[in-house]
C-alpha positions, 0 to 999 in steps of 0.5 A: 500500500502506497502513501496516497492510498493511506494518507492522501486519497485524492477525491476530485470534485467536478468543476462543472459550470452552472452558468445560465444564459438568457438569449431572449429579452423579457418584455413587459405587458403594456396596457392596450391603447385605443388607436387614433385614426389618422389620414396620411397623404402618402402611403407608409414607408416600407422598410426593406432589410438588406439582403445577404447578397451584399447590397446593404450594411450587415453588422457583425457579418463574419460572426453571424455566418461563422460558427465559433467552433470553426473560427480560425482563432479557436484552431490556433488556440487549440493547436498552440495548447496541443503543442505546449501540453504535448511537449510538456508531457513528452519531456516528462516521460520516464521508465520505471526502474526494473519493470521498464514501464514508461510513465508520465512524471512531473513531480521531483523527489524533493517535491514528493518528500515535501508533500509527505512531511504532513502525512508523516507527522499525522501518522506519528501523532496517530500512532505515537503511543503504539510504535514499538521501541527500536530494541523491540524484537519485532522491530529488530526482526523487521529491520534485519529483513529490510536491511538486505532488501535495501542493499539490493534496491540501489537506494542505500543513500536514502534515509530509511526508517522502519517502524512497527505499530502495535495494532491488529490491522493486517497492513503495511505502508510506505511514505515517500522518503523511505518511511515504512510502517508495519502493523503487528497484525500482519506478523502471523501472516508472514510467519518468517523472514521470507514472508516479511521480505515479501511484504517489505519488498512490496513497500520498498518497491513503491518507493523505488518506483515512486508510485506516490509521485506518479499518482499526483502526476496523473491527477494533474493530467486529469485536472488539465483535461477538466479545465480544458473542456470547461474552457470550451464550455463543455460540462464535465460533470457527466465525465469527471464525477465521483464514480468515474474518477474513483472507480474508472480512473484512479482505482484501476491505476492504483491496482496497476501500481500495486501489481507492479510493486508486487513484481518489483518486490519479488525481484528484490526478494530474489536478488536479496537471496530470500525465498521468492516462492514464500510470497505466494504463501503469504497471499494465500494465507491472507486470502484464507483469513480475509473472507470479506474481501471486496470485489476487485473493481471496487478496491484500490488493490488487486484481489488476493487471487489475482496477486497469487496468479501474477506472482506465479507468472513472474516466479520463473524469472525470480528463481532464475535471478536468485540462482544467478546470484551467490545465495549460499548461506556461507557466502551471505553471512560472510558478505554481511560481516564484511559490510558491517566491518566496512561500516565500522571502519 
């Protein structure tokens, strides 16, 4: 579960205009006046309106005969907007690490961390009396597993912080900047280091892929689309309402990010010499306990069944990665001792 899923669920409200235009003129009912009979020496003048052939003065001739949507000014405005926004979009495309997926990213890491400060403070205020001390066995267990995953993630320079919250909730989440929170309720599900590596690998993958910043970038695209349509006088309430935004746009996108985090986390597990097949068992145990799982299309996360199926598809690659690495227990212990000695020096 990523940062925006926990603390910053974006709820869009359509900016639909409520303007009403009165194209007619209201006239007051006049009291009837008795006409006065007069004799005219000359017949009344018959007014002849100018024809469309151009034999008379026509006010606003061009605007009367030319639709607004066919005006040259509109097309110039539209083309300019497409070039500007298109160029901005193309120049902000990048690839997600490990998965290689191309995505739009308009948030810098510094901006992402700044946005997470408030969420971090909120979490600490909410759970400060339930966060286990650093020397607690559960905290040491989580940090021991996380250390190996961080070493293979390429993000060792990040200031990682791992907290264990004493709560029966079966959950874990990460905030931008490497702040990971694990609830004790998930410990009976993970059971061992390999199971914990599946959970932590997923959360570290969210940080590696910067899914929180990507979700903010997607909301910016949606906002620009809404604003553009409204500039053309199009009511966006039928397209960008709560249902379409939550269940047809943001929830599918969130499920895609969660699946990607599962896949990246599986690769991190294998590279860190954990048993990747344990990730399948974790989600099977979660599925057996979570009997009231909502339908997938109503959730921001894939169903447990679909997660197991996708991880099973990626398992051959993970096992091959683990086999290609030197994951013998003797060499792993020696490598850990060498790294600890290097840090002391």
